[in-house]
N, CA, C and O atoms as a GROMACS GRO file, in nm:
protein
  436
    1MET      N    1   0.084  -0.119   0.000
    1MET     CA    2   0.000   0.000   0.000
    1MET      C    3   0.088   0.125   0.000
    1MET      O    4   0.070   0.214  -0.082
    2ARG      N    5   0.182   0.129   0.094
    2ARG     CA    6   0.266   0.247   0.110
    2ARG      C    7   0.365   0.260  -0.005
    2ARG      O    8   0.380   0.368  -0.063
    3ARG      N    9   0.433   0.151  -0.038
    3ARG     CA   10   0.538   0.155  -0.141
    3ARG      C   11   0.483   0.192  -0.278
    3ARG      O   12   0.542   0.273  -0.349
    4ASP      N   13   0.371   0.134  -0.314
    4ASP     CA   14   0.315   0.155  -0.448
    4ASP      C   15   0.210   0.265  -0.454
    4ASP      O   16   0.154   0.291  -0.561
    5LEU      N   17   0.183   0.330  -0.342
    5LEU     CA   18   0.088   0.441  -0.333
    5LEU      C   19  -0.050   0.405  -0.390
    5LEU      O   20  -0.114   0.487  -0.455
    6TYR      N   21  -0.096   0.283  -0.364
    6TYR     CA   22  -0.228   0.241  -0.411
    6TYR      C   23  -0.338   0.333  -0.360
    6TYR      O   24  -0.438   0.354  -0.428
    7PHE      N   25  -0.320   0.387  -0.241
    7PHE     CA   26  -0.421   0.471  -0.178
    7PHE      C   27  -0.448   0.600  -0.255
    7PHE      O   28  -0.551   0.664  -0.233
    8THR      N   29  -0.357   0.640  -0.345
    8THR     CA   30  -0.378   0.764  -0.420
    8THR      C   31  -0.478   0.746  -0.535
    8THR      O   32  -0.516   0.843  -0.600
    9ASP      N   33  -0.519   0.624  -0.560
    9ASP     CA   34  -0.621   0.596  -0.661
    9ASP      C   35  -0.757   0.626  -0.598
    9ASP      O   36  -0.799   0.558  -0.504
   10CYS      N   37  -0.826   0.726  -0.649
   10CYS     CA   38  -0.954   0.766  -0.588
   10CYS      C   39  -1.062   0.659  -0.607
   10CYS      O   40  -1.165   0.663  -0.539
   11ASP      N   41  -1.041   0.566  -0.697
   11ASP     CA   42  -1.137   0.458  -0.720
   11ASP      C   43  -1.098   0.328  -0.651
   11ASP      O   44  -1.156   0.223  -0.678
   12LEU      N   45  -1.000   0.335  -0.561
   12LEU     CA   46  -0.955   0.215  -0.492
   12LEU      C   47  -1.066   0.160  -0.405
   12LEU      O   48  -1.128   0.233  -0.326
   13ASN      N   49  -1.092   0.033  -0.419
   13ASN     CA   50  -1.185  -0.038  -0.333
   13ASN      C   51  -1.122  -0.171  -0.294
   13ASN      O   52  -1.011  -0.202  -0.339
   14LEU      N   53  -1.189  -0.248  -0.214
   14LEU     CA   54  -1.133  -0.373  -0.165
   14LEU      C   55  -1.103  -0.470  -0.279
   14LEU      O   56  -0.999  -0.536  -0.279
   15ASP      N   57  -1.193  -0.479  -0.376
   15ASP     CA   58  -1.171  -0.567  -0.491
   15ASP      C   59  -1.047  -0.527  -0.569
   15ASP      O   60  -0.965  -0.612  -0.606
   16LYS      N   61  -1.033  -0.399  -0.594
   16LYS     CA   62  -0.919  -0.349  -0.671
   16LYS      C   63  -0.788  -0.373  -0.596
   16LYS      O   64  -0.688  -0.414  -0.657
   17LEU      N   65  -0.787  -0.348  -0.466
   17LEU     CA   66  -0.666  -0.370  -0.388
   17LEU      C   67  -0.631  -0.520  -0.385
   17LEU      O   68  -0.514  -0.556  -0.393
   18ALA      N   69  -0.732  -0.604  -0.374
   18ALA     CA   70  -0.708  -0.749  -0.376
   18ALA      C   71  -0.644  -0.790  -0.508
   18ALA      O   72  -0.550  -0.870  -0.510
   19ASN      N   73  -0.693  -0.736  -0.620
   19ASN     CA   74  -0.636  -0.768  -0.750
   19ASN      C   75  -0.493  -0.715  -0.763
   19ASN      O   76  -0.406  -0.783  -0.818
   20LEU      N   77  -0.468  -0.596  -0.713
   20LEU     CA   78  -0.334  -0.536  -0.721
   20LEU      C   79  -0.232  -0.613  -0.638
   20LEU      O   80  -0.116  -0.625  -0.678
   21THR      N   81  -0.275  -0.663  -0.524
   21THR     CA   82  -0.182  -0.730  -0.433
   21THR      C   83  -0.181  -0.882  -0.448
   21THR      O   84  -0.090  -0.948  -0.398
   22GLY      N   85  -0.281  -0.936  -0.516
   22GLY     CA   86  -0.290  -1.081  -0.530
   22GLY      C   87  -0.338  -1.150  -0.403
   22GLY      O   88  -0.316  -1.270  -0.385
   23ILE      N   89  -0.402  -1.075  -0.316
   23ILE     CA   90  -0.454  -1.130  -0.191
   23ILE      C   91  -0.605  -1.140  -0.202
   23ILE      O   92  -0.671  -1.047  -0.249
   24ASN      N   93  -0.660  -1.252  -0.159
   24ASN     CA   94  -0.804  -1.272  -0.159
   24ASN      C   95  -0.872  -1.158  -0.083
   24ASN      O   96  -0.828  -1.121   0.026
   25LYS      N   97  -0.978  -1.101  -0.140
   25LYS     CA   98  -1.040  -0.983  -0.078
   25LYS      C   99  -1.098  -1.012   0.059
   25LYS      O  100  -1.098  -0.924   0.145
   26TYR      N  101  -1.147  -1.134   0.081
   26TYR     CA  102  -1.202  -1.167   0.213
   26TYR      C  103  -1.091  -1.178   0.317
   26TYR      O  104  -1.107  -1.136   0.432
   27HIS      N  105  -0.980  -1.234   0.276
   27HIS     CA  106  -0.863  -1.243   0.365
   27HIS      C  107  -0.809  -1.102   0.396
   27HIS      O  108  -0.775  -1.071   0.509
   28LEU      N  109  -0.804  -1.020   0.292
   28LEU     CA  110  -0.757  -0.882   0.308
   28LEU      C  111  -0.846  -0.805   0.405
   28LEU      O  112  -0.797  -0.735   0.493
   29SER      N  113  -0.975  -0.818   0.387
   29SER     CA  114  -1.070  -0.749   0.474
   29SER      C  115  -1.059  -0.798   0.618
   29SER      O  116  -1.057  -0.718   0.712
   30GLU      N  117  -1.051  -0.930   0.635
   30GLU     CA  118  -1.040  -0.987   0.769
   30GLU      C  119  -0.909  -0.944   0.836
   30GLU      O  120  -0.907  -0.917   0.956
   31THR      N  121  -0.802  -0.939   0.759
   31THR     CA  122  -0.672  -0.897   0.812
   31THR      C  123  -0.678  -0.753   0.861
   31THR      O  124  -0.629  -0.722   0.969
   32LEU      N  125  -0.737  -0.666   0.781
   32LEU     CA  126  -0.748  -0.525   0.821
   32LEU      C  127  -0.832  -0.512   0.947
   32LEU      O  128  -0.796  -0.439   1.040
   33ASN      N  129  -0.945  -0.581   0.950
   33ASN     CA  130  -1.033  -0.572   1.066
   33ASN      C  131  -0.968  -0.631   1.191
   33ASN      O  132  -0.982  -0.575   1.300
   34SER      N  133  -0.899  -0.743   1.177
   34SER     CA  134  -0.841  -0.811   1.293
   34SER      C  135  -0.711  -0.748   1.341
   34SER      O  136  -0.696  -0.720   1.460
   35PHE      N  137  -0.618  -0.726   1.249
   35PHE     CA  138  -0.485  -0.681   1.290
   35PHE      C  139  -0.471  -0.529   1.294
   35PHE      O  140  -0.406  -0.474   1.382
   36ALA      N  141  -0.531  -0.462   1.198
   36ALA     CA  142  -0.524  -0.316   1.199
   36ALA      C  143  -0.634  -0.256   1.286
   36ALA      O  144  -0.625  -0.142   1.330
   37GLY      N  145  -0.738  -0.335   1.311
   37GLY     CA  146  -0.847  -0.288   1.396
   37GLY      C  147  -0.934  -0.182   1.332
   37GLY      O  148  -0.995  -0.100   1.401
   38LYS      N  149  -0.938  -0.182   1.200
   38LYS     CA  150  -1.018  -0.081   1.131
   38LYS      C  151  -1.068  -0.134   0.997
   38LYS      O  152  -1.006  -0.221   0.937
   39PRO      N  153  -1.180  -0.081   0.952
   39PRO     CA  154  -1.231  -0.123   0.821
   39PRO      C  155  -1.147  -0.065   0.706
   39PRO      O  156  -1.068   0.028   0.725
   40PHE      N  157  -1.166  -0.122   0.590
   40PHE     CA  158  -1.088  -0.088   0.472
   40PHE      C  159  -1.080   0.063   0.446
   40PHE      O  160  -0.970   0.116   0.434
   41TYR      N  161  -1.193   0.132   0.436
   41TYR     CA  162  -1.190   0.273   0.398
   41TYR      C  163  -1.125   0.361   0.504
   41TYR      O  164  -1.063   0.462   0.471
   42GLN      N  165  -1.139   0.326   0.629
   42GLN     CA  166  -1.070   0.403   0.734
   42GLN      C  167  -0.919   0.385   0.718
   42GLN      O  168  -0.843   0.482   0.727
   43TYR      N  169  -0.877   0.263   0.694
   43TYR     CA  170  -0.736   0.232   0.673
   43TYR      C  171  -0.681   0.312   0.556
   43TYR      O  172  -0.575   0.374   0.567
   44VAL      N  173  -0.751   0.311   0.444
   44VAL     CA  174  -0.707   0.383   0.323
   44VAL      C  175  -0.705   0.534   0.347
   44VAL      O  176  -0.609   0.601   0.308
   45ASN      N  177  -0.807   0.586   0.410
   45ASN     CA  178  -0.813   0.730   0.433
   45ASN      C  179  -0.705   0.778   0.530
   45ASN      O  180  -0.658   0.892   0.518
   46GLU      N  181  -0.664   0.695   0.623
   46GLU     CA  182  -0.553   0.732   0.710
   46GLU      C  183  -0.422   0.742   0.631
   46GLU      O  184  -0.341   0.831   0.657
   47TYR      N  185  -0.403   0.652   0.537
   47TYR     CA  186  -0.286   0.661   0.448
   47TYR      C  187  -0.293   0.789   0.366
   47TYR      O  188  -0.192   0.858   0.349
   48ARG      N  189  -0.411   0.821   0.315
   48ARG     CA  190  -0.428   0.940   0.232
   48ARG      C  191  -0.396   1.068   0.311
   48ARG      O  192  -0.329   1.157   0.260
   49ILE      N  193  -0.443   1.075   0.433
   49ILE     CA  194  -0.417   1.194   0.515
   49ILE      C  195  -0.269   1.202   0.552
   49ILE      O  196  -0.212   1.310   0.552
   50ALA      N  197  -0.208   1.090   0.584
   50ALA     CA  198  -0.064   1.090   0.615
   50ALA      C  199   0.016   1.140   0.494
   50ALA      O  200   0.112   1.215   0.509
   51TYR      N  201  -0.024   1.098   0.377
   51TYR     CA  202   0.040   1.144   0.253
   51TYR      C  203   0.021   1.295   0.236
   51TYR      O  204   0.116   1.366   0.202
   52ALA      N  205  -0.100   1.342   0.258
   52ALA     CA  206  -0.130   1.486   0.246
   52ALA      C  207  -0.048   1.566   0.346
   52ALA      O  208   0.002   1.674   0.313
   53LEU      N  209  -0.033   1.516   0.467
   53LEU     CA  210   0.046   1.585   0.568
   53LEU      C  211   0.192   1.599   0.524
   53LEU      O  212   0.253   1.704   0.542
   54LYS      N  213   0.247   1.495   0.466
   54LYS     CA  214   0.385   1.502   0.417
   54LYS      C  215   0.397   1.602   0.303
   54LYS      O  216   0.492   1.680   0.298
   55GLU      N  217   0.301   1.600   0.213
   55GLU     CA  218   0.301   1.695   0.101
   55GLU      C  219   0.291   1.838   0.152
   55GLU      O  220   0.359   1.927   0.102
   56MET      N  221   0.206   1.861   0.252
   56MET     CA  222   0.190   1.994   0.308
   56MET      C  223   0.319   2.041   0.374
   56MET      O  224   0.355   2.159   0.363
   57GLU      N  225   0.388   1.951   0.441
   57GLU     CA  226   0.515   1.984   0.505
   57GLU      C  227   0.616   2.032   0.401
   57GLU      O  228   0.688   2.129   0.422
   58ILE      N  229   0.621   1.962   0.289
   58ILE     CA  230   0.713   1.997   0.181
   58ILE      C  231   0.678   2.132   0.120
   58ILE      O  232   0.766   2.215   0.096
   59ILE      N  233   0.551   2.153   0.095
   59ILE     CA  234   0.506   2.273   0.024
   59ILE      C  235   0.491   2.394   0.116
   59ILE      O  236   0.487   2.508   0.068
   60SER      N  237   0.484   2.372   0.246
   60SER     CA  238   0.455   2.482   0.339
   60SER      C  239   0.558   2.594   0.334
   60SER      O  240   0.526   2.708   0.366
   61GLY      N  241   0.680   2.565   0.297
   61GLY     CA  242   0.784   2.667   0.292
   61GLY      C  243   0.771   2.759   0.172
   61GLY      O  244   0.838   2.862   0.166
   62GLN      N  245   0.688   2.723   0.080
   62GLN     CA  246   0.670   2.807  -0.039
   62GLN      C  247   0.568   2.915  -0.011
   62GLN      O  248   0.469   2.893   0.060
   63SER      N  249   0.591   3.031  -0.065
   63SER     CA  250   0.503   3.144  -0.036
   63SER      C  251   0.381   3.151  -0.128
   63SER      O  252   0.290   3.231  -0.105
   64GLU      N  253   0.379   3.069  -0.230
   64GLU     CA  254   0.268   3.075  -0.325
   64GLU      C  255   0.138   3.021  -0.264
   64GLU      O  256   0.140   2.955  -0.160
   65GLU      N  257   0.028   3.050  -0.330
   65GLU     CA  258  -0.103   3.006  -0.285
   65GLU      C  259  -0.109   2.854  -0.288
   65GLU      O  260  -0.060   2.791  -0.381
   66PHE      N  261  -0.169   2.796  -0.188
   66PHE     CA  262  -0.177   2.651  -0.174
   66PHE      C  263  -0.310   2.604  -0.230
   66PHE      O  264  -0.414   2.661  -0.197
   67ASN      N  265  -0.310   2.500  -0.313
   67ASN     CA  266  -0.432   2.449  -0.373
   67ASN      C  267  -0.474   2.320  -0.302
   67ASN      O  268  -0.420   2.212  -0.330
   68PHE      N  269  -0.570   2.330  -0.213
   68PHE     CA  270  -0.615   2.215  -0.136
   68PHE      C  271  -0.691   2.114  -0.222
   68PHE      O  272  -0.687   1.994  -0.194
   69LEU      N  273  -0.759   2.161  -0.325
   69LEU     CA  274  -0.831   2.069  -0.413
   69LEU      C  275  -0.732   1.977  -0.485
   69LEU      O  276  -0.755   1.857  -0.495
   70SER      N  277  -0.624   2.033  -0.535
   70SER     CA  278  -0.521   1.952  -0.601
   70SER      C  279  -0.460   1.852  -0.504
   70SER      O  280  -0.436   1.736  -0.540
   71LEU      N  281  -0.436   1.896  -0.381
   71LEU     CA  282  -0.381   1.806  -0.280
   71LEU      C  283  -0.480   1.693  -0.249
   71LEU      O  284  -0.439   1.578  -0.233
   72ALA      N  285  -0.607   1.726  -0.240
   72ALA     CA  286  -0.709   1.623  -0.215
   72ALA      C  287  -0.707   1.518  -0.325
   72ALA      O  288  -0.707   1.398  -0.296
   73TYR      N  289  -0.705   1.562  -0.450
   73TYR     CA  290  -0.702   1.468  -0.563
   73TYR      C  291  -0.573   1.386  -0.563
   73TYR      O  292  -0.577   1.265  -0.584
   74LYS      N  293  -0.462   1.451  -0.540
   74LYS     CA  294  -0.331   1.384  -0.540
   74LYS      C  295  -0.324   1.278  -0.428
   74LYS      O  296  -0.257   1.176  -0.443
   75SER      N  297  -0.392   1.304  -0.319
   75SER     CA  298  -0.392   1.212  -0.205
   75SER      C  299  -0.491   1.097  -0.222
   75SER      O  300  -0.488   1.001  -0.144
   76GLY      N  301  -0.577   1.105  -0.323
   76GLY     CA  302  -0.669   0.995  -0.350
   76GLY      C  303  -0.815   1.022  -0.318
   76GLY      O  304  -0.898   0.932  -0.328
   77PHE      N  305  -0.848   1.145  -0.282
   77PHE     CA  306  -0.987   1.178  -0.253
   77PHE      C  307  -1.057   1.225  -0.380
   77PHE      O  308  -0.996   1.288  -0.466
   78LYS      N  309  -1.185   1.195  -0.391
   78LYS     CA  310  -1.264   1.237  -0.507
   78LYS      C  311  -1.321   1.376  -0.489
   78LYS      O  312  -1.355   1.443  -0.587
   79ALA      N  313  -1.330   1.421  -0.364
   79ALA     CA  314  -1.392   1.551  -0.338
   79ALA      C  315  -1.319   1.622  -0.224
   79ALA      O  316  -1.268   1.558  -0.132
   80LYS      N  317  -1.315   1.753  -0.233
   80LYS     CA  318  -1.250   1.833  -0.130
   80LYS      C  319  -1.324   1.821   0.004
   80LYS      O  320  -1.262   1.826   0.110
   81SER      N  321  -1.456   1.805  -0.002
   81SER     CA  322  -1.533   1.793   0.122
   81SER      C  323  -1.494   1.667   0.200
   81SER      O  324  -1.482   1.671   0.322
   82SER      N  325  -1.474   1.557   0.130
   82SER     CA  326  -1.431   1.432   0.196
   82SER      C  327  -1.291   1.450   0.254
   82SER      O  328  -1.264   1.408   0.367
   83PHE      N  329  -1.204   1.511   0.177
   83PHE     CA  330  -1.068   1.539   0.223
   83PHE      C  331  -1.071   1.621   0.351
   83PHE      O  332  -1.005   1.587   0.449
   84ASN      N  333  -1.148   1.730   0.350
   84ASN     CA  334  -1.157   1.817   0.468
   84ASN      C  335  -1.211   1.743   0.590
   84ASN      O  336  -1.160   1.758   0.700
   85ARG      N  337  -1.316   1.663   0.568
   85ARG     CA  338  -1.379   1.590   0.678
   85ARG      C  339  -1.282   1.490   0.741
   85ARG      O  340  -1.266   1.488   0.863
   86TYR      N  341  -1.217   1.408   0.659
   86TYR     CA  342  -1.124   1.309   0.713
   86TYR      C  343  -0.999   1.374   0.771
   86TYR      O  344  -0.945   1.326   0.871
   87PHE      N  345  -0.953   1.482   0.711
   87PHE     CA  346  -0.836   1.553   0.763
   87PHE      C  347  -0.864   1.600   0.905
   87PHE      O  348  -0.783   1.579   0.995
   88LYS      N  349  -0.978   1.664   0.925
   88LYS     CA  350  -1.013   1.716   1.058
   88LYS      C  351  -1.036   1.601   1.156
   88LYS      O  352  -0.996   1.610   1.272
   89GLU      N  353  -1.100   1.495   1.111
   89GLU     CA  354  -1.127   1.380   1.196
   89GLU      C  355  -0.997   1.316   1.246
   89GLU      O  356  -0.988   1.274   1.361
   90ILE      N  357  -0.897   1.310   1.159
   90ILE     CA  358  -0.772   1.241   1.192
   90ILE      C  359  -0.673   1.332   1.264
   90ILE      O  360  -0.605   1.288   1.357
   91THR      N  361  -0.664   1.459   1.223
   91THR     CA  362  -0.563   1.549   1.279
   91THR      C  363  -0.618   1.643   1.387
   91THR      O  364  -0.542   1.691   1.471
   92GLY      N  365  -0.747   1.669   1.384
   92GLY     CA  366  -0.805   1.766   1.477
   92GLY      C  367  -0.805   1.908   1.422
   92GLY      O  368  -0.856   1.999   1.487
   93PHE      N  369  -0.748   1.927   1.303
   93PHE     CA  370  -0.742   2.058   1.238
   93PHE      C  371  -0.799   2.048   1.097
   93PHE      O  372  -0.801   1.940   1.038
   94THR      N  373  -0.844   2.160   1.045
   94THR     CA  374  -0.877   2.164   0.903
   94THR      C  375  -0.746   2.174   0.825
   94THR      O  376  -0.644   2.211   0.883
   95PRO      N  377  -0.746   2.143   0.697
   95PRO     CA  378  -0.623   2.157   0.620
   95PRO      C  379  -0.566   2.299   0.623
   95PRO      O  380  -0.445   2.316   0.634
   96SER      N  381  -0.652   2.399   0.614
   96SER     CA  382  -0.601   2.537   0.615
   96SER      C  383  -0.545   2.575   0.752
   96SER      O  384  -0.446   2.648   0.759
   97GLU      N  385  -0.605   2.526   0.860
   97GLU     CA  386  -0.550   2.552   0.994
   97GLU      C  387  -0.412   2.486   1.008
   97GLU      O  388  -0.320   2.545   1.064
   98HIS      N  389  -0.400   2.366   0.957
   98HIS     CA  390  -0.272   2.295   0.965
   98HIS      C  391  -0.164   2.368   0.885
   98HIS      O  392  -0.051   2.382   0.930
   99LEU      N  393  -0.200   2.413   0.767
   99LEU     CA  394  -0.104   2.486   0.684
   99LEU      C  395  -0.061   2.615   0.753
   99LEU      O  396   0.057   2.653   0.747
  100LYS      N  397  -0.154   2.683   0.816
  100LYS     CA  398  -0.121   2.807   0.888
  100LYS      C  399  -0.020   2.778   0.999
  100LYS      O  400   0.073   2.856   1.020
  101ILE      N  401  -0.039   2.668   1.070
  101ILE     CA  402   0.054   2.629   1.176
  101ILE      C  403   0.192   2.600   1.116
  101ILE      O  404   0.294   2.641   1.171
  102LEU      N  405   0.194   2.528   1.005
  102LEU     CA  406   0.322   2.495   0.940
  102LEU      C  407   0.397   2.619   0.894
  102LEU      O  408   0.520   2.622   0.894
  103ARG      N  409   0.323   2.720   0.854
  103ARG     CA  410   0.387   2.842   0.800
  103ARG      C  411   0.424   2.943   0.907
  103ARG      O  412   0.486   3.044   0.875
  104GLN      N  413   0.389   2.918   1.033
  104GLN     CA  414   0.429   3.010   1.140
  104GLN      C  415   0.580   3.006   1.154
  104GLN      O  416   0.642   2.900   1.143
  105PRO      N  417   0.640   3.123   1.180
  105PRO     CA  418   0.785   3.124   1.199
  105PRO      C  419   0.825   3.039   1.319
  105PRO      O  420   0.761   3.041   1.424
  106LYS      N  421   0.932   2.967   1.302
  106LYS     CA  422   0.984   2.883   1.410
  106LYS      C  423   1.073   2.969   1.500
  106LYS      O  424   1.162   3.038   1.453
  107ILE      N  425   1.047   2.962   1.630
  107ILE     CA  426   1.126   3.039   1.727
  107ILE      C  427   1.231   2.945   1.785
  107ILE      O  428   1.198   2.841   1.842
  108ILE      N  429   1.354   2.983   1.771
  108ILE     CA  430   1.464   2.904   1.824
  108ILE      C  431   1.512   2.968   1.954
  108ILE      O  432   1.548   3.086   1.956
  109VAL      N  433   1.513   2.890   2.059
  109VAL     CA  434   1.553   2.942   2.190
  109VAL      C  435   1.692   2.898   2.223
  109VAL      O  436   1.744   2.931   2.330
   0.00000   0.00000   0.00000
């Protein structure tokens, strides 16, 4: 999942991931539920948000306008509203709040 960035495919579903990995979809689903303790879409969306956070970290130093819609699509979301909802659910911040925090000057003591 992580190495091949399967989660960035906005049409990724359990069947598609099973075909990509060669793992039976029922086994894959059971493994996620048992060992990861979460259903498929929660698992995928956590990967997507982690990817978005890394991208934001990289881009935060640039002074140009940030395009959250592009980031949502690049991370594997079909809609900005879903991206915003899962981002806030997972991080506790909206994407724009997180970017504002990243762009604050760092104080070195």
